[in-house]
C-alpha positions in Angstrom: 94.1 43.4 248.0 96.0 42.1 245.7 94.7 39.8 242.3 96.7 36.5 244.3 95.5 37.6 247.9 91.8 37.6 246.1 92.8 33.7 244.3 93.7 32.8 247.5 90.5 33.8 249.6 88.4 32.4 246.1 89.9 29.0 247.2 89.2 28.5 250.1 85.5 27.3 250.1 84.3 26.9 253.7 86.7 29.9 254.6 84.9 31.6 258.0 83.7 35.0 257.6 86.3 36.1 260.8 89.0 35.6 258.0 87.8 38.5 256.2 87.6 41.0 259.2 90.8 41.7 258.5 89.9 43.8 254.8 87.2 45.7 256.3 88.2 49.3 255.2 89.5 52.0 258.4 87.1 54.6 256.6 84.2 52.8 257.7 83.3 52.5 254.5 81.5 49.6 255.6 79.1 51.0 258.3 77.9 54.0 256.0 77.0 51.7 253.0 76.0 48.9 254.9 74.4 49.5 258.4 71.7 51.6 257.3 70.6 48.8 254.7 71.1 46.1 257.5 68.8 48.2 259.9 65.3 48.4 258.4 66.1 44.2 258.0 67.2 44.1 254.1 64.5 45.3 252.4 64.4 42.8 249.4 63.7 43.7 246.2 60.8 40.6 245.1 62.2 41.3 241.4 66.2 40.7 242.0 66.7 39.4 245.7 68.9 41.9 246.8 68.3 44.7 249.1 66.9 48.0 248.1 69.2 51.3 248.7 67.8 53.3 251.3 69.1 56.5 250.1 66.5 59.2 250.0 63.6 56.5 252.2 62.3 57.8 255.2 63.7 55.6 258.0 61.2 54.6 260.9 62.2 55.6 264.1 63.8 51.6 264.8 65.2 52.0 261.7 66.7 55.4 263.0 67.8 54.8 266.6 69.7 51.2 264.9 71.1 54.1 261.8 72.6 56.1 265.5 74.1 52.7 266.3 75.3 52.0 263.7 77.3 55.2 263.8 78.8 55.1 267.0 80.1 51.6 265.6 81.5 53.7 262.8 83.7 55.8 264.9 84.4 52.5 267.2 85.7 50.5 264.6 87.8 52.9 262.4 89.7 54.2 265.9 90.5 50.4 266.7 91.8 49.6 263.5 93.6 52.2 263.0 96.8 50.5 262.3 94.6 48.4 258.8 95.3 49.0 255.4 92.5 51.2 253.5 94.4 50.0 250.2 90.9 48.7 249.1 87.2 49.4 249.5 85.7 46.3 251.1 82.1 45.5 249.9 83.0 44.8 246.2 86.3 42.8 247.2 84.3 40.1 249.6 81.0 40.5 246.7 83.7 39.4 244.4 85.1 36.5 246.9 81.7 35.4 248.1 80.2 35.0 244.6 82.6 33.6 242.3 82.3 29.7 242.9 78.9 30.4 242.5 79.0 32.3 239.9 81.2 30.9 238.0 81.1 27.4 238.8 77.4 27.0 238.8 76.6 29.0 235.3 73.2 29.3 237.3 70.1 30.2 234.9 67.3 33.4 235.6 65.4 32.7 238.5 61.8 31.8 237.9 59.4 34.0 240.6 55.3 33.8 240.6 54.2 36.4 243.1 52.3 34.7 246.3 50.6 35.3 249.7 52.4 36.2 253.2 55.9 36.8 252.4 56.2 37.8 248.4 57.4 35.4 246.2 58.0 32.2 246.1 60.6 31.2 243.6 61.1 28.6 241.6 64.4 27.0 241.8 66.4 27.7 238.8 68.1 24.3 238.5 64.9 23.1 238.6 63.2 22.0 235.5 60.7 18.9 236.0 57.1 19.5 236.8 56.7 17.6 240.0 59.7 18.8 241.5 58.5 22.1 240.3 55.1 22.0 242.2 57.1 20.4 245.4 59.2 23.3 245.9 56.2 25.8 245.2 53.8 24.0 248.0 56.8 24.4 250.7 57.0 28.4 249.9 53.6 28.4 249.6 52.7 27.0 252.9 55.4 29.4 254.5 54.3 32.4 253.2 50.9 31.0 254.6 53.0 30.5 258.1 52.8 32.4 260.9 55.3 35.0 261.3 57.0 34.4 257.7 57.2 38.1 257.1 61.3 39.0 257.0 61.1 42.6 256.0 59.3 44.5 259.8 56.6 44.5 261.8 53.0 43.0 259.8 49.5 44.4 258.9 47.8 42.7 262.2 51.5 43.8 264.0 50.3 47.7 263.1 47.0 47.4 263.6 47.0 45.4 266.8 49.6 48.3 268.5 50.6 51.6 268.3 53.6 51.0 270.0 57.4 49.5 269.0 56.7 45.7 268.6 60.0 44.9 267.3 63.4 46.0 269.4 66.4 48.0 268.3 69.5 45.9 266.5 71.7 44.9 268.8 75.7 44.9 268.0 78.0 42.0 267.5 80.2 43.2 270.6 83.9 43.3 270.7 83.8 45.9 268.4 83.0 44.2 265.9 81.8 45.8 262.6 78.5 43.2 261.4 78.6 41.5 258.6 78.2 42.1 255.0 74.6 40.6 254.3 74.7 37.7 251.2 75.5 37.9 247.6 71.8 36.2 247.4 69.5 34.8 249.8 68.2 32.2 247.4 72.2 30.9 246.9 71.5 29.8 250.7 68.0 28.5 250.3 68.3 24.6 250.5 65.8 22.4 248.3 65.0 18.8 247.7 67.4 17.3 244.7 64.5 16.3 242.3 61.5 15.2 242.4 63.1 11.5 243.5 65.0 13.0 246.3 64.7 10.3 248.9 64.5 12.8 251.8 61.1 14.0 250.4 58.2 11.9 252.5 56.4 11.0 249.0 59.4 9.0 247.9 59.8 6.9 251.4 59.2 3.1 251.1 55.8 1.8 250.4 56.3 0.1 253.8 57.7 3.2 255.5 54.7 5.1 254.5 52.0 2.1 255.8 53.8 2.0 258.6 53.4 5.9 259.3 49.7 6.0 258.6 48.8 3.1 260.6 49.9 4.8 263.8 48.2 7.5 262.8 45.5 5.7 261.8 45.6 4.5 265.6 46.1 7.4 267.2 43.4 9.1 265.6 40.9 5.4 266.7 42.4 6.3 270.0 41.0 10.2 271.1 38.0 9.6 269.6 37.2 6.2 270.9 38.4 8.3 274.0 35.1 11.3 273.5 32.9 8.2 274.0 34.1 6.0 276.1 33.3 7.5 279.6 29.7 7.5 278.1 28.3 4.5 280.2 30.2 5.7 283.1 27.6 9.2 284.0 25.2 6.9 285.7 28.7 5.2 288.4 30.4 8.5 288.2 27.1 10.5 289.7 26.0 7.9 292.2 30.0 8.0 293.2 30.0 11.6 293.6 26.5 12.5 294.5 25.0 14.4 291.6 22.4 14.1 288.7 23.4 12.1 285.5 23.4 15.7 283.7 26.1 16.8 285.3 28.2 13.7 284.6 27.3 14.2 280.8 29.5 17.5 280.8 32.8 14.7 280.2 31.5 13.4 277.3 30.5 17.4 276.5 33.7 18.8 277.9 36.2 16.5 275.7 34.4 17.5 272.3 34.4 21.6 273.4 38.1 20.6 274.5 37.9 19.5 270.1 37.0 23.2 269.5 39.8 24.7 271.1 42.8 22.5 270.6 43.2 23.6 266.4 43.8 26.8 267.8 47.2 25.5 268.8 48.3 22.0 267.2 47.2 23.8 263.5 49.9 26.8 263.3 52.1 24.5 265.6 52.5 22.0 262.9 52.8 24.4 260.6 55.4 26.2 262.6 57.5 22.8 264.2 56.7 20.2 262.0 54.8 17.3 262.4 55.8 15.4 265.0 56.9 17.4 267.5 53.3 17.9 268.4 51.8 14.6 267.5 54.3 14.2 271.0 52.9 16.6 272.7 49.6 16.3 272.0 49.5 11.6 273.1 51.6 13.0 275.8 49.0 15.2 277.2 46.2 13.1 276.8 47.7 10.0 277.7 48.8 12.2 281.7 45.1 13.6 281.7 42.6 10.3 280.8 45.1 9.0 283.6 44.4 12.0 286.1 40.7 11.0 285.5 41.3 8.0 286.0 42.5 8.9 289.4 40.1 11.6 290.4 39.2 12.5 293.9 36.6 14.6 293.3 34.0 15.2 290.4 35.6 19.1 289.4 39.2 17.1 288.9 37.3 14.2 286.5 35.8 17.2 284.8 38.3 19.3 284.0 40.7 17.1 283.3 37.6 15.5 280.6 38.7 19.2 278.6 42.5 19.0 278.4 42.6 15.4 277.9 39.9 16.2 274.6 42.5 19.3 274.4 45.1 17.3 274.1 43.5 14.6 272.0 42.6 17.0 269.1 46.2 16.8 267.4 45.9 14.2 266.2 42.2 15.7 264.7 44.2 18.0 263.1 47.8 16.8 261.9 46.8 13.4 261.0 45.4 14.4 257.7 48.4 16.9 257.1 50.5 14.2 257.8 48.5 12.1 255.4 49.1 14.8 252.6 52.7 15.0 253.5 53.9 10.9 252.8 50.8 9.8 249.5 50.5 11.9 246.4 47.4 13.3 244.5 46.5 9.6 243.2 46.6 8.3 246.7 45.9 10.7 249.0 42.0 10.2 248.9 41.7 7.1 249.8 44.4 7.4 252.3 42.4 10.7 253.9 38.9 9.0 253.7 40.6 5.7 255.8 41.3 7.9 258.0 38.0 9.6 258.5 36.5 6.6 258.5 38.6 6.4 261.8 37.8 9.0 263.7 34.3 8.0 262.8 34.8 4.7 263.8 35.7 5.5 267.3 33.0 7.2 268.8 30.8 3.5 267.6 33.4 1.3 268.4 34.0 3.1 272.3 30.0 2.3 273.9 30.5 -1.8 273.9 34.1 -1.4 275.4 32.9 1.2 278.2 29.9 -0.7 279.0 31.3 -4.1 279.3 34.2 -2.4 281.7 31.3 -0.5 283.6 29.4 -3.5 284.5 32.5 -5.2 285.4 34.7 -5.9 288.5 36.9 -3.5 287.4 34.7 0.2 287.6 34.2 3.1 285.4 38.1 4.0 286.6 39.0 1.6 284.2 37.0 3.1 280.8 39.5 6.0 281.1 42.7 3.7 282.5 42.4 1.6 279.1 42.6 5.5 277.4 45.5 6.5 278.7 47.3 3.0 278.2 46.2 3.7 274.5 48.0 6.9 274.1 51.3 5.9 276.4 50.9 3.2 273.7 50.8 5.9 271.0 53.7 8.1 272.5 56.3 5.4 272.2 55.1 4.4 268.7 56.0 7.9 267.4 58.7 8.1 269.5 60.6 5.2 268.0 58.8 4.7 264.5 57.9 8.0 263.5 60.0 10.0 261.1 59.5 14.0 260.1 57.1 14.1 257.0 56.5 18.3 256.4 58.8 19.0 253.5 59.7 22.4 255.3 61.0 21.0 258.3 62.9 17.9 256.4 65.0 20.7 254.2 65.9 22.5 257.9 67.3 19.0 259.3 69.0 19.3 256.3 70.4 22.6 256.0 70.9 21.8 259.7 73.5 19.3 258.7 75.3 20.9 255.7 76.3 23.9 258.2 78.2 21.6 260.6 79.9 20.3 257.8 80.8 22.5 255.2 81.1 25.9 258.1 79.1 27.6 255.9 76.3 29.2 258.1 74.8 31.0 255.8 73.4 27.6 254.6 69.4 27.4 255.5 65.9 26.3 254.3 63.2 28.6 254.6 61.5 27.8 257.1 64.2 28.7 259.4 63.5 32.9 257.7 59.8 32.6 259.6 60.0 35.0 263.3 56.6 34.0 265.2 54.4 37.2 266.1 52.4 35.8 269.1 49.4 38.6 268.5 49.9 37.9 263.9 49.7 34.3 265.1 46.3 34.9 267.7 44.6 37.1 264.2 45.2 34.9 262.2 44.2 31.6 263.8 40.5 33.5 265.4 40.3 36.2 263.6 40.1 34.8 259.8 38.7 31.8 260.6 35.5 33.2 262.4 35.4 36.2 259.6 35.7 32.9 257.0 32.6 31.4 258.0 30.3 34.3 259.0 31.1 36.7 256.0 31.4 33.5 252.9 27.9 31.9 252.4 28.9 28.4 251.2 31.1 27.8 254.2 28.7 29.2 256.5 25.7 26.8 255.3 27.7 23.5 254.7 29.1 24.0 258.3 25.8 24.4 259.9 25.3 20.8 258.7 27.8 19.1 259.0 27.5 20.0 262.6 24.0 19.0 262.7 25.1 15.8 261.0 28.4 15.3 263.6 26.2 16.1 266.8 23.8 13.4 266.1 26.7 11.2 266.3 26.8 12.0 270.2 23.6 12.5 270.4 23.3 8.9 269.1 25.2 7.9 272.8 22.1 8.6 275.1 19.3 7.5 272.3 20.7 4.6 272.1 20.6 3.5 275.6 17.2 5.1 275.6 16.5 2.6 273.6 18.4 -0.7 274.0 18.7 -0.3 277.1 15.7 1.4 278.9 13.2 -0.3 276.0 15.2 -3.8 275.3 16.3 -4.1 278.7 19.9 -5.0 277.2 22.7 -4.4 279.5 25.2 -1.4 278.8 27.8 -4.2 277.8 25.6 -5.5 275.4 23.4 -2.0 274.6 27.1 -0.6 273.1 27.2 -4.0 270.3 24.2 -2.2 268.6 26.2 0.4 267.3 28.0 -1.7 264.8 24.7 -1.2 263.0 26.2 2.9 262.6 30.2 0.6 261.9 28.6 -1.0 258.8 27.5 2.1 257.0 30.4 3.8 257.1 32.5 1.1 256.0 29.9 1.3 253.0 30.4 4.6 252.6 34.1 4.1 252.0 33.8 1.6 249.9 31.3 3.8 247.4 34.0 6.6 248.0 37.3 4.1 246.8 34.5 3.3 244.1 33.8 6.6 242.8 37.8 7.9 243.2 38.6 6.2 239.8 36.1 8.7 238.0 36.9 11.6 239.7 41.2 11.2 239.0 39.9 11.0 235.1 37.8 14.1 235.3 40.9 16.0 237.3 43.2 14.5 235.0 41.2 16.0 232.0 40.6 19.5 233.1 44.6 20.0 234.2 44.5 18.8 237.1 42.7 21.9 238.4 39.5 21.2 240.6 35.9 22.1 240.1 34.7 21.7 244.1 31.5 20.7 243.0 32.7 16.9 241.5 32.9 16.7 244.8 29.0 16.4 245.6 28.2 13.6 244.4 29.1 11.9 247.0 26.9 13.9 249.8 24.1 13.7 247.5 23.7 10.0 247.9 24.1 10.2 251.6 22.0 12.9 252.3 18.7 11.5 251.8 19.7 8.6 253.0 20.9 10.0 256.4 17.4 11.1 256.5 15.5 8.0 256.0 18.0 6.7 258.9 16.6 9.1 261.6 13.0 8.2 260.5 13.5 4.3 260.8 15.3 4.2 264.4 12.8 6.2 265.6 9.0 4.4 264.7 11.1 1.4 264.6 12.5 1.4 268.0 10.8 3.3 270.4 7.9 0.5 271.9 11.1 -2.2 272.3 8.3 -4.7 271.1 9.7 -4.3 267.2 12.7 -7.2 266.9 15.5 -5.0 267.8 17.4 -5.8 264.1 14.8 -3.0 263.3 16.8 -0.8 264.7 20.3 -2.0 264.5 19.5 -1.8 260.3 18.4 1.6 260.8 22.4 2.6 261.4 23.2 1.6 258.3 21.5 4.2 257.2 22.5 6.9 259.3 26.3 5.7 259.7 26.3 5.9 255.6 25.0 8.7 255.7 27.1 10.7 258.4 30.2 9.4 256.4 29.3 10.4 252.9 27.7 14.1 253.9 31.0 14.6 255.9 33.5 13.3 254.1 32.5 14.8 250.2 31.7 18.4 252.4 34.6 18.9 254.5 36.6 18.0 250.4 34.6 20.3 249.4 35.1 23.0 251.8 38.6 21.9 250.9 39.1 23.0 246.8 36.9 25.7 247.4 39.3 27.9 249.4 42.6 26.7 249.0 45.1 27.9 251.1 42.1 29.7 253.1 41.1 26.1 253.5 42.7 25.8 257.0 40.8 28.9 258.1 38.0 27.6 256.1 38.3 24.2 258.3 39.6 25.6 261.6 36.3 27.4 262.0 33.9 24.8 260.5 36.0 22.4 263.4 34.9 25.0 265.9 31.7 25.5 265.0 30.5 21.9 264.8 32.5 20.6 267.7 30.2 23.1 270.2 27.2 21.4 268.4 28.4 18.0 268.9 29.3 18.7 273.4 26.2 19.8 273.0 23.9 18.0 271.8 24.7 15.1 274.5 22.9 18.3 277.0 19.6 18.2 276.3 19.2 15.3 274.6 18.1 12.8 277.6 15.9 15.4 278.4 14.4 15.5 274.2 14.3 11.8 273.8 12.2 11.2 277.2 9.9 15.1 277.5 8.9 14.3 273.0 9.2 10.4 273.0 11.9 8.7 271.0 9.4 7.9 267.8 9.3 12.1 267.8 12.4 13.1 268.9 13.3 12.0 265.9 11.3 12.6 264.0 12.5 16.7 264.8 15.8 15.3 263.7 14.3 13.9 260.5 12.7 16.8 259.4 15.4 19.3 259.9 18.1 16.8 258.0 14.7 16.7 254.6 15.3 20.3 255.4 18.5 20.1 255.0 18.9 17.7 251.8 18.4 20.1 249.2 21.9 22.1 250.1 24.8 19.7 248.5 22.4 19.8 245.4 22.2 23.6 245.9 26.1 24.1 245.4 26.6 21.3 242.9 24.2 23.6 240.9 25.1 27.4 242.0 28.1 27.1 243.9 30.4 28.3 241.2 28.5 31.6 240.8 28.5 31.8 244.6 32.3 30.9 244.9 32.7 33.6 242.2 31.9 36.8 243.9 34.0 35.2 246.9 37.1 37.4 248.6 38.7 34.5 250.1 38.0 31.3 247.6 40.5 32.2 244.5 38.6 29.7 241.8 41.1 28.9 239.6 38.6 26.4 237.5 36.5 29.6 236.9 39.3 31.7 235.6 39.9 28.7 233.2 36.7 28.6 232.1 37.0 32.2 231.1 40.8 31.9 229.6 39.5 29.2 227.3 35.8 31.2 226.5 38.1 34.1 225.4 40.4 32.1 223.8 37.4 30.2 221.2 36.0 34.1 220.7 39.2 35.4 219.8 39.9 32.8 217.7 36.5 32.2 215.9 37.5 36.6 215.7 41.3 36.0 214.7 40.4 33.2 211.8 37.7 35.6 211.0 39.9 38.8 210.4 42.6 36.9 208.7 39.8 35.3 206.2 38.7 38.9 204.9 42.1 40.2 205.3 43.3 37.6 202.6 39.7 38.0 201.0 40.8 41.9 200.3 43.8 41.5 199.2 43.7 38.5 197.2 46.0 36.7 198.3 46.5 32.9 197.1 46.3 29.9 199.5 48.6 28.0 197.3 52.2 29.6 196.4 55.5 29.4 198.8 57.2 31.5 201.5 59.7 34.0 200.6 61.9 35.8 203.0 62.9 39.7 202.1 66.5 40.8 203.7 64.5 42.7 206.7 64.0 39.3 208.3 59.9 40.0 208.4 58.5 36.4 206.6 56.2 37.8 203.4 53.6 34.9 204.3 51.0 34.2 201.7 48.2 31.8 201.3 47.8 29.0 204.3 51.0 30.1 206.0 50.0 33.6 206.4 46.4 32.1 208.4 49.0 29.7 210.6 51.1 32.6 211.7 48.5 35.0 211.9 46.7 32.5 214.3 50.1 31.6 216.2 50.7 34.7 216.7 47.7 35.6 218.6 47.3 32.1 220.1 50.7 33.4 221.8 49.1 36.5 222.6 45.5 35.2 224.2 47.9 32.9 226.4 49.8 35.1 227.8 46.9 37.6 228.3 45.1 34.3 230.2 47.6 33.6 232.1 48.0 37.0 233.9 44.2 37.0 234.4 44.5 33.7 235.8 47.2 34.7 238.0 45.1 37.5 239.5 42.4 35.8 239.6 43.7 33.6 241.7 46.0 36.3 244.0 42.3 38.4 244.6 41.7 36.2 247.3 45.2 36.8 248.9 44.7 40.3 248.8 41.3 40.7 250.0 42.7 38.1 253.1 
């Protein structure tokens, strides 16, 4: 290949790879040098991004099979191209052609990389220097690294542990005796990113009107599925009468729906990380609508109960994904209010639904229309998602961008980082079942907080029975009117949201002063306020409502205390788990969701027997005493939480690393100043003279400048050691997991 040929190909940026096939060496040098490397899936060096050499390395069995295939292909290609020229070796020329434009036109700088989890490298974009843009890139890369299947370098450790059988197929041939194409010169050169911090494609840069429309749609969808959990509760009596069973059996209609909440996140959370937010929301709203409709038209009890479970399973999708959508579109300052509003809608749904279901059941419509209403709300949400919803997950947005670039440039090497994922089903099961349970039962913070949150969440569904016994059985209200008494709980949730909004600016100031490193214990004061109020509300409800002779306003107003406590405890402790476990927060929350959903589904099954057997006042006293026993929990974690997190194998604790670094800098700074002062005194250095430099280039510093340079160099060394130590501490949880 002469220089004119090379220059011609350099000028064709959009040339297809087949254009270069005529330059393949007839001696089969490409097959001998490149294909053995491809056989081991082109393992990339973490520092340079180039394939590691395979000389002298023992290949795994499947790689040896691939090498044999490569050898056969080499012979075939060599024999079929005997008329081709062999004047130049293939690899250097092709490498020069493919990298010429990138190296000469762009003039890229060195790649800065930080060690992460899963895939091994979280690259900072070489041409980007905006801190916010860099933060977004690293967030996307960390999400990619934590996604199931994000390991491009062969079988994972989990897969090898689960099975001794070969888990990868031999590398297939290209066909038509074509040789394997050479690997891309630098994979990072072909990975698409956002165009800076103001890129309009990024969801956080969308117009506020667009954000609010999507946020409102997500809040409506969450309200619809949460209402579906309790709108069936007034129907237990009519359903039991129609199918000839006791009411405790039909209570399973509520319990099975909530049990679906327990298993749903195991499906929807990884799906949203693999395929974006819109697809699981579409599937979830569609499934919720279909199975709610199936309950409404069910001809036997088993159909009703089974379809209620699957309605809850699909209805769990918004509860798992909507918070992630809010995190996608709102920045750190707006996100706290948005998540708080989402949590409020999730808790107000079960409180709104009983009065709606009560009036429907007592009307001529009958109990089946409670499910028709749920289905109609689901279908409306499905239609709005199709028409309004856009993908908000940043890695998936880049997939669409890469697809358009491939189509328009005819360069199919362009891709998004998300497209490198290969789903490993076994690893998906282990990561989404095993790790949440390991964190749940081995981390004392997660276990104790989950027990508390499960109790609080169970009380919410226990009240579906208790309020009916008090206001229908004690005060003689109709099912619809008794449902209105839940508005005391709604008012409590609204007050809790107002308190959270008032405390949020203070949290923001502390976060900014701490270099935007969250201290999880800062989340706990809200729970410290709500815990005793929640316990007081339980006592108030039981001892004012058990006779039916005290004015009905008294037990209704107890719901203000109970609702305030439920919401503040739940939100504060959930945020505490998220801040404490960071990259393992999804697994920690999954374990938490699993247990509290089981509690919430079980409470309605025994609450009727408990309140009837013990009496309203003593059953409420029992629940209040349990709540009092749990009041010290947020206080204890506020005091000792940092020490407990320091011993955790999953909590990265960047705030603890920062504190240690500051302490060491202060200590070394004091030692350095003392040592410098002693050295200056011993050498008799005067504090006045100027600076002189010798011919060697080393500054001969005297007086105060000596102290300045010495302290500056010492500070730099301490800073470097501190950064390395912080990285080791943050990576500790990843390595152990």
